N, CA, C and O atoms as a GROMACS GRO file, in nm:
protein
  496
    1UNK      N    1   5.369  14.009  10.357
    1UNK     CA    2   5.287  13.983  10.474
    1UNK      C    3   5.374  13.931  10.587
    1UNK      O    4   5.473  13.861  10.565
    2UNK      N    5   5.336  13.965  10.707
    2UNK     CA    6   5.413  13.915  10.820
    2UNK      C    7   5.374  13.770  10.850
    2UNK      O    8   5.269  13.722  10.809
    3UNK      N    9   5.462  13.704  10.922
    3UNK     CA   10   5.438  13.564  10.957
    3UNK      C   11   5.309  13.549  11.038
    3UNK      O   12   5.235  13.452  11.019
    4UNK      N   13   5.283  13.644  11.127
    4UNK     CA   14   5.162  13.635  11.210
    4UNK      C   15   5.035  13.639  11.125
    4UNK      O   16   4.941  13.564  11.149
    5UNK      N   17   5.033  13.727  11.026
    5UNK     CA   18   4.916  13.737  10.938
    5UNK      C   19   4.900  13.608  10.857
    5UNK      O   20   4.788  13.558  10.841
    6UNK      N   21   5.011  13.554  10.807
    6UNK     CA   22   5.004  13.428  10.733
    6UNK      C   23   4.951  13.315  10.822
    6UNK      O   24   4.872  13.232  10.776
    7UNK      N   25   4.995  13.312  10.947
    7UNK     CA   26   4.948  13.208  11.038
    7UNK      C   27   4.798  13.224  11.067
    7UNK      O   28   4.725  13.126  11.075
    8UNK      N   29   4.753  13.348  11.082
    8UNK     CA   30   4.610  13.374  11.106
    8UNK      C   31   4.528  13.329  10.986
    8UNK      O   32   4.424  13.265  11.001
    9UNK      N   33   4.574  13.364  10.866
    9UNK     CA   34   4.504  13.322  10.744
    9UNK      C   35   4.503  13.170  10.730
    9UNK      O   36   4.402  13.111  10.692
   10UNK      N   37   4.616  13.108  10.760
   10UNK     CA   38   4.627  12.962  10.756
   10UNK      C   39   4.527  12.900  10.853
   10UNK      O   40   4.457  12.806  10.818
   11UNK      N   41   4.521  12.952  10.975
   11UNK     CA   42   4.428  12.900  11.076
   11UNK      C   43   4.283  12.918  11.033
   11UNK      O   44   4.201  12.828  11.052
   12UNK      N   45   4.251  13.033  10.975
   12UNK     CA   46   4.114  13.058  10.929
   12UNK      C   47   4.076  12.962  10.817
   12UNK      O   48   3.966  12.907  10.817
   13UNK      N   49   4.166  12.942  10.723
   13UNK     CA   50   4.140  12.849  10.613
   13UNK      C   51   4.126  12.706  10.666
   13UNK      O   52   4.036  12.633  10.624
   14UNK      N   53   4.213  12.667  10.757
   14UNK     CA   54   4.207  12.533  10.815
   14UNK      C   55   4.075  12.513  10.889
   14UNK      O   56   4.012  12.408  10.876
   15UNK      N   57   4.033  12.612  10.964
   15UNK     CA   58   3.906  12.603  11.036
   15UNK      C   59   3.788  12.590  10.941
   15UNK      O   60   3.697  12.510  10.964
   16UNK      N   61   3.790  12.670  10.834
   16UNK     CA   62   3.683  12.663  10.735
   16UNK      C   63   3.676  12.524  10.672
   16UNK      O   64   3.568  12.465  10.664
   17UNK      N   65   3.790  12.474  10.628
   17UNK     CA   66   3.793  12.342  10.563
   17UNK      C   67   3.748  12.234  10.660
   17UNK      O   68   3.673  12.144  10.623
   18UNK      N   69   3.794  12.242  10.784
   18UNK     CA   70   3.756  12.142  10.884
   18UNK      C   71   3.606  12.146  10.911
   18UNK      O   72   3.542  12.041  10.921
   19UNK      N   73   3.550  12.265  10.923
   19UNK     CA   74   3.407  12.277  10.946
   19UNK      C   75   3.325  12.235  10.826
   19UNK      O   76   3.220  12.172  10.841
   20UNK      N   77   3.372  12.269  10.707
   20UNK     CA   78   3.300  12.240  10.584
   20UNK      C   79   3.305  12.092  10.547
   20UNK      O   80   3.204  12.033  10.508
   21UNK      N   81   3.423  12.031  10.560
   21UNK     CA   82   3.442  11.893  10.517
   21UNK      C   83   3.450  11.793  10.631
   21UNK      O   84   3.443  11.672  10.608
   22UNK      N   85   3.463  11.840  10.754
   22UNK     CA   86   3.474  11.749  10.867
   22UNK      C   87   3.616  11.703  10.894
   22UNK      O   88   3.641  11.635  10.993
   23UNK      N   89   3.707  11.738  10.807
   23UNK     CA   90   3.849  11.706  10.826
   23UNK      C   91   3.929  11.787  10.725
   23UNK      O   92   3.872  11.858  10.641
   24UNK      N   93   4.058  11.777  10.734
   24UNK     CA   94   4.143  11.844  10.636
   24UNK      C   95   4.211  11.969  10.688
   24UNK      O   96   4.307  12.018  10.627
   25UNK      N   97   4.164  12.022  10.799
   25UNK     CA   98   4.226  12.141  10.855
   25UNK      C   99   4.370  12.119  10.894
   25UNK      O  100   4.456  12.206  10.875
   26UNK      N  101   4.397  12.003  10.950
   26UNK     CA  102   4.534  11.971  10.991
   26UNK      C  103   4.629  11.963  10.874
   26UNK      O  104   4.745  12.002  10.884
   27UNK      N  105   4.581  11.912  10.762
   27UNK     CA  106   4.664  11.902  10.642
   27UNK      C  107   4.705  12.042  10.596
   27UNK      O  108   4.820  12.065  10.561
   28UNK      N  109   4.609  12.134  10.598
   28UNK     CA  110   4.639  12.271  10.558
   28UNK      C  111   4.742  12.332  10.651
   28UNK      O  112   4.834  12.400  10.606
   29UNK      N  113   4.728  12.308  10.780
   29UNK     CA  114   4.824  12.363  10.876
   29UNK      C  115   4.963  12.305  10.853
   29UNK      O  116   5.061  12.379  10.847
   30UNK      N  117   4.973  12.173  10.840
   30UNK     CA  118   5.103  12.109  10.820
   30UNK      C  119   5.171  12.162  10.694
   30UNK      O  120   5.288  12.202  10.697
   31UNK      N  121   5.099  12.161  10.583
   31UNK     CA  122   5.158  12.207  10.457
   31UNK      C  123   5.200  12.353  10.467
   31UNK      O  124   5.306  12.391  10.418
   32UNK      N  125   5.117  12.436  10.530
   32UNK     CA  126   5.151  12.577  10.546
   32UNK      C  127   5.278  12.596  10.629
   32UNK      O  128   5.365  12.676  10.594
   33UNK      N  129   5.288  12.522  10.738
   33UNK     CA  130   5.407  12.533  10.823
   33UNK      C  131   5.532  12.486  10.750
   33UNK      O  132   5.639  12.545  10.763
   34UNK      N  133   5.519  12.378  10.674
   34UNK     CA  134   5.633  12.329  10.596
   34UNK      C  135   5.678  12.434  10.495
   34UNK      O  136   5.797  12.462  10.481
   35UNK      N  137   5.582  12.494  10.425
   35UNK     CA  138   5.617  12.598  10.326
   35UNK      C  139   5.678  12.720  10.393
   35UNK      O  140   5.773  12.779  10.340
   36UNK      N  141   5.625  12.759  10.508
   36UNK     CA  142   5.683  12.875  10.580
   36UNK      C  143   5.825  12.847  10.625
   36UNK      O  144   5.912  12.934  10.615
   37UNK      N  145   5.850  12.726  10.674
   37UNK     CA  146   5.985  12.691  10.717
   37UNK      C  147   6.081  12.692  10.598
   37UNK      O  148   6.195  12.738  10.610
   38UNK      N  149   6.036  12.643  10.485
   38UNK     CA  150   6.122  12.642  10.367
   38UNK      C  151   6.154  12.784  10.324
   38UNK      O  152   6.268  12.814  10.288
   39UNK      N  153   6.055  12.872  10.326
   39UNK     CA  154   6.072  13.011  10.288
   39UNK      C  155   6.168  13.082  10.385
   39UNK      O  156   6.254  13.160  10.343
   40UNK      N  157   6.153  13.054  10.515
   40UNK     CA  158   6.237  13.117  10.617
   40UNK      C  159   6.373  13.050  10.631
   40UNK      O  160   6.461  13.101  10.700
   41UNK      N  161   6.389  12.934  10.566
   41UNK     CA  162   6.512  12.856  10.577
   41UNK      C  163   6.542  12.817  10.722
   41UNK      O  164   6.656  12.827  10.768
   42UNK      N  165   6.439  12.774  10.792
   42UNK     CA  166   6.452  12.730  10.930
   42UNK      C  167   6.519  12.594  10.933
   42UNK      O  168   6.509  12.517  10.838
   43UNK      N  169   6.586  12.563  11.043
   43UNK     CA  170   6.650  12.433  11.058
   43UNK      C  171   6.548  12.321  11.045
   43UNK      O  172   6.438  12.330  11.100
   44UNK      N  173   6.584  12.217  10.971
   44UNK     CA  174   6.495  12.103  10.953
   44UNK      C  175   6.462  12.036  11.086
   44UNK      O  176   6.352  11.984  11.103
   45UNK      N  177   6.556  12.036  11.179
   45UNK     CA  178   6.530  11.969  11.307
   45UNK      C  179   6.415  12.035  11.382
   45UNK      O  180   6.349  11.970  11.462
   46UNK      N  181   6.390  12.164  11.357
   46UNK     CA  182   6.278  12.233  11.421
   46UNK      C  183   6.144  12.194  11.359
   46UNK      O  184   6.039  12.214  11.421
   47UNK      N  185   6.146  12.140  11.239
   47UNK     CA  186   6.024  12.112  11.166
   47UNK      C  187   5.941  12.000  11.228
   47UNK      O  188   5.821  11.992  11.202
   48UNK      N  189   6.000  11.914  11.306
   48UNK     CA  190   5.922  11.807  11.370
   48UNK      C  191   5.820  11.865  11.467
   48UNK      O  192   5.720  11.799  11.498
   49UNK      N  193   5.841  11.986  11.514
   49UNK     CA  194   5.743  12.050  11.602
   49UNK      C  195   5.618  12.092  11.526
   49UNK      O  196   5.517  12.124  11.588
   50UNK      N  197   5.624  12.094  11.392
   50UNK     CA  198   5.506  12.131  11.313
   50UNK      C  199   5.391  12.035  11.336
   50UNK      O  200   5.276  12.078  11.346
   51UNK      N  201   5.420  11.906  11.345
   51UNK     CA  202   5.315  11.806  11.359
   51UNK      C  203   5.243  11.819  11.494
   51UNK      O  204   5.120  11.826  11.495
   52UNK      N  205   5.314  11.823  11.608
   52UNK     CA  206   5.242  11.842  11.735
   52UNK      C  207   5.177  11.979  11.745
   52UNK      O  208   5.071  11.993  11.806
   53UNK      N  209   5.238  12.081  11.686
   53UNK     CA  210   5.176  12.215  11.687
   53UNK      C  211   5.045  12.213  11.611
   53UNK      O  212   4.947  12.274  11.654
   54UNK      N  213   5.042  12.144  11.498
   54UNK     CA  214   4.918  12.133  11.420
   54UNK      C  215   4.810  12.061  11.501
   54UNK      O  216   4.694  12.100  11.495
   55UNK      N  217   4.848  11.958  11.575
   55UNK     CA  218   4.751  11.885  11.656
   55UNK      C  219   4.690  11.976  11.762
   55UNK      O  220   4.570  11.971  11.788
   56UNK      N  221   4.773  12.061  11.822
   56UNK     CA  222   4.721  12.156  11.921
   56UNK      C  223   4.623  12.253  11.858
   56UNK      O  224   4.525  12.292  11.922
   57UNK      N  225   4.646  12.293  11.735
   57UNK     CA  226   4.554  12.384  11.666
   57UNK      C  227   4.428  12.309  11.622
   57UNK      O  228   4.319  12.368  11.617
   58UNK      N  229   4.441  12.182  11.590
   58UNK     CA  230   4.328  12.103  11.544
   58UNK      C  231   4.228  12.078  11.657
   58UNK      O  232   4.107  12.072  11.631
   59UNK      N  233   4.275  12.063  11.778
   59UNK     CA  234   4.185  12.028  11.889
   59UNK      C  235   4.070  12.128  11.906
   59UNK      O  236   3.954  12.086  11.900
   60UNK      N  237   4.097  12.257  11.925
   60UNK     CA  238   3.981  12.349  11.940
   60UNK      C  239   3.897  12.357  11.812
   60UNK      O  240   3.775  12.368  11.819
   61UNK      N  241   3.963  12.352  11.698
   61UNK     CA  242   3.891  12.356  11.571
   61UNK      C  243   3.796  12.237  11.561
   61UNK      O  244   3.682  12.252  11.519
   62UNK      N  245   3.843  12.121  11.599
   62UNK     CA  246   3.761  12.000  11.592
   62UNK      C  247   3.647  12.004  11.694
   62UNK      O  248   3.535  11.961  11.664
   63UNK      N  249   3.675  12.054  11.812
   63UNK     CA  250   3.570  12.062  11.914
   63UNK      C  251   3.458  12.156  11.871
   63UNK      O  252   3.340  12.128  11.894
   64UNK      N  253   3.494  12.267  11.810
   64UNK     CA  254   3.392  12.362  11.763
   64UNK      C  255   3.312  12.300  11.648
   64UNK      O  256   3.189  12.309  11.645
   65UNK      N  257   3.382  12.236  11.554
   65UNK     CA  258   3.312  12.169  11.444
   65UNK      C  259   3.220  12.060  11.499
   65UNK      O  260   3.106  12.046  11.454
   66UNK      N  261   3.269  11.983  11.595
   66UNK     CA  262   3.189  11.877  11.655
   66UNK      C  263   3.063  11.933  11.719
   66UNK      O  264   2.955  11.876  11.703
   67UNK      N  265   3.074  12.044  11.789
   67UNK     CA  266   2.955  12.101  11.854
   67UNK      C  267   2.851  12.141  11.750
   67UNK      O  268   2.732  12.122  11.773
   68UNK      N  269   2.894  12.196  11.639
   68UNK     CA  270   2.800  12.236  11.533
   68UNK      C  271   2.735  12.112  11.469
   68UNK      O  272   2.614  12.110  11.446
   69UNK      N  273   2.815  12.008  11.442
   69UNK     CA  274   2.759  11.886  11.384
   69UNK      C  275   2.664  11.819  11.483
   69UNK      O  276   2.559  11.766  11.444
   70UNK      N  277   2.700  11.821  11.610
   70UNK     CA  278   2.621  11.757  11.714
   70UNK      C  279   2.485  11.825  11.729
   70UNK      O  280   2.384  11.758  11.749
   71UNK      N  281   2.484  11.958  11.721
   71UNK     CA  282   2.358  12.032  11.730
   71UNK      C  283   2.259  11.987  11.624
   71UNK      O  284   2.138  11.986  11.648
   72UNK      N  285   2.309  11.949  11.508
   72UNK     CA  286   2.222  11.903  11.401
   72UNK      C  287   2.192  11.754  11.406
   72UNK      O  288   2.124  11.701  11.319
   73UNK      N  289   2.242  11.686  11.510
   73UNK     CA  290   2.218  11.543  11.524
   73UNK      C  291   2.295  11.460  11.422
   73UNK      O  292   2.251  11.351  11.384
   74UNK      N  293   2.408  11.511  11.378
   74UNK     CA  294   2.483  11.445  11.271
   74UNK      C  295   2.604  11.365  11.319
   74UNK      O  296   2.695  11.338  11.241
   75UNK      N  297   2.605  11.326  11.446
   75UNK     CA  298   2.718  11.250  11.499
   75UNK      C  299   2.669  11.112  11.540
   75UNK      O  300   2.574  11.100  11.618
   76UNK      N  301   2.732  11.008  11.490
   76UNK     CA  302   2.700  10.870  11.526
   76UNK      C  303   2.790  10.832  11.643
   76UNK      O  304   2.902  10.784  11.624
   77UNK      N  305   2.739  10.853  11.766
   77UNK     CA  306   2.822  10.832  11.884
   77UNK      C  307   2.858  10.685  11.906
   77UNK      O  308   2.960  10.656  11.968
   78UNK      N  309   2.778  10.592  11.856
   78UNK     CA  310   2.815  10.451  11.869
   78UNK      C  311   2.942  10.423  11.789
   78UNK      O  312   3.025  10.343  11.830
   79UNK      N  313   2.956  10.489  11.676
   79UNK     CA  314   3.077  10.478  11.595
   79UNK      C  315   3.195  10.548  11.663
   79UNK      O  316   3.308  10.498  11.661
   80UNK      N  317   3.168  10.664  11.721
   80UNK     CA  318   3.273  10.740  11.789
   80UNK      C  319   3.337  10.658  11.900
   80UNK      O  320   3.459  10.654  11.912
   81UNK      N  321   3.254  10.593  11.982
   81UNK     CA  322   3.308  10.517  12.095
   81UNK      C  323   3.390  10.397  12.048
   81UNK      O  324   3.483  10.356  12.117
   82UNK      N  325   3.357  10.340  11.933
   82UNK     CA  326   3.435  10.228  11.880
   82UNK      C  327   3.570  10.276  11.826
   82UNK      O  328   3.666  10.199  11.823
   83UNK      N  329   3.577  10.400  11.784
   83UNK     CA  330   3.701  10.454  11.727
   83UNK      C  331   3.791  10.523  11.830
   83UNK      O  332   3.913  10.530  11.812
   84UNK      N  333   3.732  10.574  11.937
   84UNK     CA  334   3.805  10.660  12.031
   84UNK      C  335   3.926  10.591  12.097
   84UNK      O  336   4.036  10.644  12.092
   85UNK      N  337   3.906  10.475  12.156
   85UNK     CA  338   4.016  10.409  12.227
   85UNK      C  339   4.128  10.367  12.132
   85UNK      O  340   4.244  10.396  12.160
   86UNK      N  341   4.097  10.298  12.022
   86UNK     CA  342   4.205  10.262  11.929
   86UNK      C  343   4.276  10.387  11.872
   86UNK      O  344   4.397  10.384  11.848
   87UNK      N  345   4.201  10.495  11.853
   87UNK     CA  346   4.264  10.618  11.804
   87UNK      C  347   4.364  10.673  11.906
   87UNK      O  348   4.472  10.719  11.870
   88UNK      N  349   4.326  10.667  12.033
   88UNK     CA  350   4.416  10.715  12.138
   88UNK      C  351   4.544  10.631  12.144
   88UNK      O  352   4.653  10.686  12.156
   89UNK      N  353   4.530  10.500  12.134
   89UNK     CA  354   4.648  10.412  12.133
   89UNK      C  355   4.735  10.443  12.012
   89UNK      O  356   4.857  10.453  12.023
   90UNK      N  357   4.672  10.457  11.895
   90UNK     CA  358   4.746  10.492  11.775
   90UNK      C  359   4.817  10.625  11.787
   90UNK      O  360   4.928  10.642  11.738
   91UNK      N  361   4.753  10.721  11.854
   91UNK     CA  362   4.814  10.851  11.876
   91UNK      C  363   4.940  10.842  11.962
   91UNK      O  364   5.039  10.910  11.936
   92UNK      N  365   4.934  10.760  12.063
   92UNK     CA  366   5.052  10.740  12.150
   92UNK      C  367   5.167  10.680  12.070
   92UNK      O  368   5.280  10.726  12.079
   93UNK      N  369   5.137  10.577  11.992
   93UNK     CA  370   5.240  10.511  11.912
   93UNK      C  371   5.296  10.607  11.806
   93UNK      O  372   5.417  10.616  11.786
   94UNK      N  373   5.206  10.679  11.739
   94UNK     CA  374   5.248  10.774  11.637
   94UNK      C  375   5.336  10.885  11.692
   94UNK      O  376   5.435  10.923  11.630
   95UNK      N  377   5.299  10.938  11.809
   95UNK     CA  378   5.379  11.044  11.871
   95UNK      C  379   5.518  10.993  11.907
   95UNK      O  380   5.617  11.065  11.893
   96UNK      N  381   5.526  10.869  11.953
   96UNK     CA  382   5.655  10.809  11.984
   96UNK      C  383   5.740  10.797  11.858
   96UNK      O  384   5.858  10.832  11.858
   97UNK      N  385   5.678  10.746  11.750
   97UNK     CA  386   5.753  10.725  11.625
   97UNK      C  387   5.797  10.856  11.560
   97UNK      O  388   5.901  10.860  11.493
   98UNK      N  389   5.720  10.964  11.578
   98UNK     CA  390   5.757  11.092  11.520
   98UNK      C  391   5.899  11.130  11.560
   98UNK      O  392   5.975  11.182  11.478
   99UNK      N  393   5.934  11.106  11.685
   99UNK     CA  394   6.067  11.146  11.734
   99UNK      C  395   6.174  11.043  11.704
   99UNK      O  396   6.293  11.072  11.718
  100UNK      N  397   6.134  10.923  11.662
  100UNK     CA  398   6.232  10.819  11.629
  100UNK      C  399   6.272  10.820  11.481
  100UNK      O  400   6.383  10.779  11.447
  101UNK      N  401   6.182  10.865  11.394
  101UNK     CA  402   6.208  10.864  11.250
  101UNK      C  403   6.266  10.998  11.205
  101UNK      O  404   6.242  11.101  11.268
  102UNK      N  405   6.341  10.995  11.095
  102UNK     CA  406   6.392  11.123  11.046
  102UNK      C  407   6.280  11.198  10.974
  102UNK      O  408   6.182  11.138  10.929
  103UNK      N  409   6.296  11.328  10.963
  103UNK     CA  410   6.191  11.416  10.911
  103UNK      C  411   6.150  11.380  10.768
  103UNK      O  412   6.031  11.384  10.737
  104UNK      N  413   6.244  11.347  10.682
  104UNK     CA  414   6.209  11.313  10.544
  104UNK      C  415   6.121  11.189  10.539
  104UNK      O  416   6.029  11.182  10.457
  105UNK      N  417   6.147  11.091  10.624
  105UNK     CA  418   6.064  10.971  10.630
  105UNK      C  419   5.923  11.006  10.676
  105UNK      O  420   5.825  10.958  10.619
  106UNK      N  421   5.913  11.090  10.778
  106UNK     CA  422   5.782  11.132  10.828
  106UNK      C  423   5.704  11.204  10.719
  106UNK      O  424   5.585  11.177  10.699
  107UNK      N  425   5.769  11.294  10.648
  107UNK     CA  426   5.701  11.367  10.540
  107UNK      C  427   5.655  11.274  10.429
  107UNK      O  428   5.545  11.291  10.375
  108UNK      N  429   5.737  11.175  10.396
  108UNK     CA  430   5.698  11.080  10.290
  108UNK      C  431   5.578  10.997  10.334
  108UNK      O  432   5.485  10.975  10.256
  109UNK      N  433   5.578  10.950  10.459
  109UNK     CA  434   5.465  10.874  10.512
  109UNK      C  435   5.339  10.960  10.507
  109UNK      O  436   5.232  10.914  10.465
  110UNK      N  437   5.351  11.084  10.550
  110UNK     CA  438   5.238  11.178  10.550
  110UNK      C  439   5.184  11.196  10.408
  110UNK      O  440   5.064  11.189  10.385
  111UNK      N  441   5.274  11.218  10.312
  111UNK     CA  442   5.233  11.240  10.173
  111UNK      C  443   5.166  11.116  10.114
  111UNK      O  444   5.066  11.128  10.043
  112UNK      N  445   5.219  10.997  10.144
  112UNK     CA  446   5.159  10.874  10.092
  112UNK      C  447   5.018  10.854  10.150
  112UNK      O  448   4.926  10.819  10.077
  113UNK      N  449   5.003  10.877  10.280
  113UNK     CA  450   4.871  10.862  10.342
  113UNK      C  451   4.770  10.960  10.284
  113UNK      O  452   4.655  10.924  10.260
  114UNK      N  453   4.813  11.083  10.263
  114UNK     CA  454   4.723  11.184  10.203
  114UNK      C  455   4.688  11.143  10.061
  114UNK      O  456   4.572  11.153  10.020
  115UNK      N  457   4.787  11.097   9.985
  115UNK     CA  458   4.762  11.053   9.847
  115UNK      C  459   4.664  10.937   9.840
  115UNK      O  460   4.571  10.939   9.760
  116UNK      N  461   4.686  10.836   9.925
  116UNK     CA  462   4.595  10.720   9.927
  116UNK      C  463   4.453  10.764   9.965
  116UNK      O  464   4.356  10.720   9.905
  117UNK      N  465   4.444  10.851  10.066
  117UNK     CA  466   4.312  10.900  10.106
  117UNK      C  467   4.243  10.973   9.993
  117UNK      O  468   4.123  10.956   9.971
  118UNK      N  469   4.318  11.055   9.921
  118UNK     CA  470   4.262  11.129   9.809
  118UNK      C  471   4.211  11.038   9.699
  118UNK      O  472   4.103  11.061   9.644
  119UNK      N  473   4.288  10.937   9.666
  119UNK     CA  474   4.248  10.842   9.562
  119UNK      C  475   4.123  10.768   9.604
  119UNK      O  476   4.030  10.752   9.524
  120UNK      N  477   4.118  10.722   9.728
  120UNK     CA  478   3.999  10.650   9.778
  120UNK      C  479   3.877  10.740   9.771
  120UNK      O  480   3.770  10.696   9.729
  121UNK      N  481   3.890  10.866   9.811
  121UNK     CA  482   3.775  10.957   9.809
  121UNK      C  483   3.728  10.984   9.667
  121UNK      O  484   3.608  10.995   9.642
  122UNK      N  485   3.820  10.994   9.573
  122UNK     CA  486   3.781  11.016   9.433
  122UNK      C  487   3.709  10.894   9.377
  122UNK      O  488   3.609  10.907   9.307
  123UNK      N  489   3.760  10.776   9.409
  123UNK     CA  490   3.702  10.653   9.354
  123UNK      C  491   3.571  10.612   9.419
  123UNK      O  492   3.491  10.543   9.357
  124UNK      N  493   3.549  10.653   9.540
  124UNK     CA  494   3.427  10.612   9.613
  124UNK      C  495   3.324  10.720   9.601
  124UNK      O  496   3.214  10.707   9.654
   0.00000   0.00000   0.00000
């Protein structure tokens, strides 16, 4: 399969998971890009662009999912407004740190956060 077809399939799967579960699409994109880079033997220094590229793909996917959830009255906007500003500040700090830390450290942090999230979801 060509890279373009793989990216289209990855995007479709990420969109489905994001719409179905409300999150997780970005994880699929990141893991897919990491695997594609490993297969293509791309320079590791280029891999840091995977994280911001995934965020750009997540934005329209999230907006579409949000519109569908909103139509059904399933969004607690009082909660959204409490999370929005701190999330934006965290995003600024995280984007800054992405370029300061080495790629292996970033990947380990990402894996630990995903692992902790998975354990919490299983236990709760």
